[in-house]
N, C-alpha and C positions, 0 to 999 in steps of 0.2 A: 417562481422567483422573485426576489425584490429587487427592482429595478435597481441597474448600477450606473453610477460616476464616476468613472477611475480618475482618481487624483483630487477629489473630492469626498469629506464627511457627510454622512446622511443624517437627517434629523432624527431623535430618538423620539418615537410618537406611542410606543408604551411604556409608560414611566415604572408600571408595575413588573416588567419584565424586560429592562433593559438588557445591550449586550453585557457580559461579562466574561471573566475566567473562572477558573475553581480547581484544584489540585484532587487528585481522587488515586485510590487503591483498588486493584480488581485481583483476587487469588486466583492463579493458574497452576492447578498441578501440586508440584512441591513448593512452588513459589507465588510472586506477588509481584504484580506489572505497577509500576508507577506512573502518572502522565498527568496531563492536562485537559481538559473541557473549554473551547472557547463557546461561550453560551451565542446563541444569534438572539436579536430582538422577538420578544413573542415568546408564548406556549405552545408544547407540542409542535415541538419541530423534527424534521428529519436530521439525519444524521449523518453525516461523514466519517468515516474512520480511516485516518491515514497512519499508514504502515510505512516505517523506514527503511531503507538500504542497508547495505553492508558496510563497517558496522558500524552506523547511524550517525556520521560526520553532518549530515544536512536532515533536519526533521521535515522540509519544506514549511514552515511554520509561516513562510510571506503567503503561501497558497492557503494556509488555514483561515487565515484574516480576512482573501477576498472570498472563500468559500459561506464564512461567518455573515458576511458583507452582503451576499445574496441569498440569506436566508437559512445559513444549514448551522446546526449546531456543530461543531469540529473536535473529534477525541484525536489527540497526540498522544502517542505512549511508546513505552519502550520495551522489548523481549526482555524473558528473563536470561539475566547475566549484563543485560546491557545499560550502562549510563545509570545506575540506580536500581533497576528493578532486580528483585531479589531471584536466586536459583542462577541454572548451568545455563551457559547459552549451547543450543545447537541449531542446525539449519530446521531440521524436523518441528525441535520444539515453537518455533515462530509461527508455523502454521496452527498447532493448538493454539498459541497465544492470541493468534489472531480469532480464532475462533471461540476460545472462553472470553476474550473482550467484546464481541459482538454479541453473546449469549447476556451478558453482564450490560450492556446497553439495554436490550430487548425488553429485558425485567425490568428496564428504569432502576440500576442498581447504582447510578450515580448523584453525585450530591445534584439537588434542584429536581426531583423526579418528572415534575410537572410540567418542565422545559421541555422534555423528550415526548414525542409522539408512541412511542411505544412499539410500532410497528417497522418501522424504515432505518435500517443501517445500508449504507454503502463503501464498502472498504475502496480505496484508491491506495495502490502501492508504489513505491518507485525502486528500480531495480531489483535487488531482493524480494523486497516488500511486494513487488507486485508478483514474484514468484510465490509469497506467502497467501496473499490477499485471494491470486486463482484457485490456488489447491484448497483453502479454506473452504470460498465460495462453491466448488465443486463437490465439496461432501456436505453442503448445509443448503436445504432447500430454501430456507428462510431469505439467503442472500439472492435476492434477485437481478441486481445491477450491481457491478463490479469496474474500477477502474485501472489500467494498467501503464504506468510511465516507464519508460525504458526499461520493461520487461526484459528479466535476465533468465534464461532457461538453464537453470543450472547444471541440470545431469546431461544435457548436452555439453555443454563446455567441458565437463568432466571427462565424457566418453571422446571426444575430439583432443584433449591435451593428451590421450594416451600415445599418440603418434604425431603430436604438434608439439616438439619442443618450447618453441617461444610462446605457445598457450599457455605450456604446463607454467612455464617462470613467471607469467603475469599472473594465474591464479596463485601461485607460492606468494608473490609480492602481495596481494590481494589480503589472503591469510595471514600473513603478519598482521592485520588489522585484529586479530585475537588477542592481542596485548594490551587491549584495552578491555575485554570482555573478562567477566569472572564466569570462572568453572570449566574452562578451556584452554586449549593449546593451539598452535597452528596444525601439529601434529596431529592432535584430537580431530580438529577439523576435515583434516585430509582423510583420516581413516573413516571417520562416517561417509564420507562422498564416494571414496574409492571400493566401500564397501558393496553397496548395490546401488550404483550410479542414475540404474534406470527408475528409482525411487524417487530421483529429483529430476525426473524429465515431466515437463508442462504437458506434452505431447497425447500421455496417457491422461490427464486430467482433461483434457480438451473434449475428450468423448463422454462425462459426462456435465458437460455445460450446455446442454439442448434446452433452449429457450431463456437462457439467461441474456441480457444485455451489457455488453461489454465492449469498453473503450482500449483498446489497442495505441496510445500514442507516443511516437518515437523520433528521435533527434535523427538529422540526416548526415551530420556527421560524427555520430556515436562510434568511436574506436572501442570502447570496452565491450558494449552487447551489440554489434553491429545491426542495424534493422531488418536487413536480407537474411542473417544467419537464427534472429532472435525472435523477430518480432512476425514477420510475413508469413513464414512456415504454420504458426501457429495461429495466425488469423485467418489462414484457408481452412487449418484444422477446425477450429471454433465454427468457422460458417459451414462446413460440411458436416457437423455435428447438430444443426440446428439452432446456434446461438445467433444473434441479432448482433455484427460486430458494427463498430465505427471505427475504422484504423484512419490512423493523422499520423504524416510526417511532417517536421517545422524543422528549418534549420535547426543549429547547434549541438554542441557536445552533450555527451551523457548526461550532467546535469544540469542541463538548459543555462549553463552559467552567465548568455551574454542573453537570452532570450526566455526570460522568467516569466514577461507578460504573454508573448506568445504562447508559453505553455499554459499558463492561469487559463488565457482564453479558449483553449482548447477543453479542457476539463469544464469550464464553465457552459459553453456551448453544448457540448455534448450531456450535460444534466438539465440544460434548459431543452434541448432537442426531445429529452423523456418525457419533459411533463411537468418537472419539480416548479 
């Protein structure tokens, strides 16, 4: 990783491969994903794949800029049916979109392919994006490292909501966000989740993550996905499955609204500890 000086711009040393940004499209089953690449200085850099939450109001682009300063290319994209990407949105589809985006990067199909090392993609997901990132990583042996920020175990919440009216009401308000998504409705998303909630329970995926290196970064005051319910049980299962787990809890709410730098430092510190 390149040395960082928070609050100061770094001089450009490689004038042939300076920092930059480019848009892209990526086919994903019956749809097309749109996004941006934040290029780090230099060639053949490792890549971070940022996976946003539901419905995607925050893309964590401040984190993207700091990761680029540290020497990573950063890919920011939207799932099918979200924010202009073509297709219909489903929770299951977000996992396949992360997998298809990963393959697209590894095949160096994005603009300026020489800027990618073609071997390293680290998905880092927030909330629902953490669900999508871990499930994709569990199925893809080429993904060794994965970062989970404010991880939302969707299936666990759905199962608990059967007996918890307050939780069910909160989930219903959240799923009202389907109004800004294409090809779905609040009712359709409820049907997807209630049909087989166990299909969205990350505790099953943890068993397939032996040998992977995983960050779980949670917020102490998170009322949306409390760390005691969503993060800590998952971290314990991952450890028992043989994953190398780095678990951190920092102050803040679900979105780390007043602790953006604390959240960013947690991600950068984990990556540095892995030898990037």
